[in-house]
C-alpha positions in Angstrom: -31.7 -213.3 -132.2 -34.1 -211.5 -134.5 -31.5 -208.9 -135.5 -30.8 -207.9 -131.8 -27.4 -207.7 -130.3 -25.6 -206.6 -127.2 -25.6 -207.9 -123.6 -29.3 -208.2 -123.3 -29.3 -210.7 -126.2 -26.3 -212.6 -124.9 -27.6 -212.8 -121.4 -31.1 -213.7 -122.5 -33.2 -216.7 -121.6 -31.1 -219.2 -123.6 -27.7 -218.4 -122.3 -28.0 -221.1 -119.7 -28.2 -223.7 -122.4 -25.2 -222.2 -124.2 -23.1 -222.2 -121.0 -24.3 -225.7 -120.1 -22.9 -227.0 -123.4 -19.4 -226.1 -122.2 -19.9 -227.8 -118.9 -21.4 -230.8 -120.5 -18.5 -231.1 -123.0 -16.0 -230.9 -120.2 -17.8 -233.6 -118.0 -18.4 -236.0 -120.9 -14.9 -235.5 -122.2 -13.3 -236.2 -118.8 -15.4 -239.4 -118.4 -14.3 -240.6 -121.9 -10.7 -239.7 -121.2 -10.5 -241.5 -117.9 -12.4 -244.6 -119.2 -11.2 -245.4 -122.7 -12.8 -248.9 -122.7 -16.4 -248.1 -121.8 -19.2 -250.6 -122.3 -22.0 -249.7 -124.6 -24.3 -249.1 -121.6 -21.8 -246.7 -119.9 -21.3 -244.8 -123.2 -25.1 -244.3 -123.4 -25.4 -243.2 -119.8 -22.5 -240.8 -120.3 -24.1 -239.3 -123.4 -27.4 -239.0 -121.5 -25.6 -237.3 -118.6 -24.3 -234.7 -121.1 -27.8 -234.0 -122.4 -29.2 -233.8 -118.8 -26.5 -231.2 -117.9 -27.5 -229.0 -120.8 -31.2 -229.4 -120.1 -31.1 -228.7 -116.4 -28.5 -225.9 -116.7 -30.5 -224.2 -119.3 -33.8 -224.6 -117.4 -32.2 -223.3 -114.2 -31.3 -220.1 -116.0 -34.6 -220.0 -117.8 -36.4 -220.2 -114.4 -35.2 -216.7 -113.6 -37.3 -215.5 -116.5 -40.3 -217.9 -116.3 -40.3 -219.5 -112.9 -39.2 -223.0 -112.1 -42.3 -224.9 -113.0 -42.8 -223.2 -116.4 -39.0 -223.5 -117.1 -39.2 -227.3 -116.6 -42.3 -227.6 -118.7 -40.9 -225.5 -121.5 -37.2 -226.1 -121.2 -36.8 -229.8 -120.3 -40.0 -231.8 -120.9 -40.3 -231.2 -124.7 -36.7 -232.4 -125.2 -36.5 -235.5 -123.1 -37.6 -237.9 -125.9 -35.2 -236.5 -128.5 -32.3 -236.4 -126.1 -32.8 -240.1 -125.3 -33.0 -240.8 -129.0 -29.8 -238.9 -129.6 -28.1 -240.7 -126.8 -29.0 -244.1 -128.3 -27.9 -243.1 -131.8 -24.6 -241.7 -130.5 -24.0 -244.7 -128.4 -24.5 -247.0 -131.4 -22.2 -244.9 -133.5 -19.4 -244.8 -130.9 -19.7 -248.5 -130.3 -19.4 -249.1 -134.1 -16.4 -246.8 -134.3 -14.7 -248.6 -131.4 -15.4 -252.0 -132.9 -14.3 -251.3 -136.5 -11.7 -248.5 -136.4 
């Protein structure tokens, strides 16, 4: 935060991402609780859904500061490849955990 504090810092351009993490955790957690025996494909799609919730929630808030087009270009597009990669890695780790533990 560059040494800044207070409501202006808390309610800044990135708070949408922070709040979206909580929503994402809730949604992904509920899906995993209701479906204990998910296939590898469903695990991957669930993880990807969690990433998309964070990206779109954060970009929605960011759009109030930058406009929608710029928020999508700066708040979603640069992170798509890494979020897909993270989803694949997490899917493989969860699948390994379910098979061996």
